[in-house]
C-alpha angles and dihedrals in degrees: 000000000000127000135074094289142345097252138043125277115242106218125185109214130182132222109274095015118130122210131188114218121198114247100171095067091229100101116120088205099050137210084028123077110248095175096265088129091075109127093010097095085232116118128199121255109246117200127186109201124223102204139018105274147144112244129192107226120193115266101178096055094230102092115127090214100050135201083034122069114249098182092259089130090071093065093047098063 
């Protein structure tokens, strides 16, 4: 299995908060962008949240709905 971990990250977010999620799969601080995409032509997905919430962010790097988990990790084990 590749990825940061074999299950989603539970992340608490606040209304108005912006978060940059890694889309290049190179971050050492996944699922967050750490700048490792530089030179790849891939940019992070920046999301500004409109309410306080807890999200499930992809940990396996295979979700079709990244940065959100879509359950793909269950089929990779």
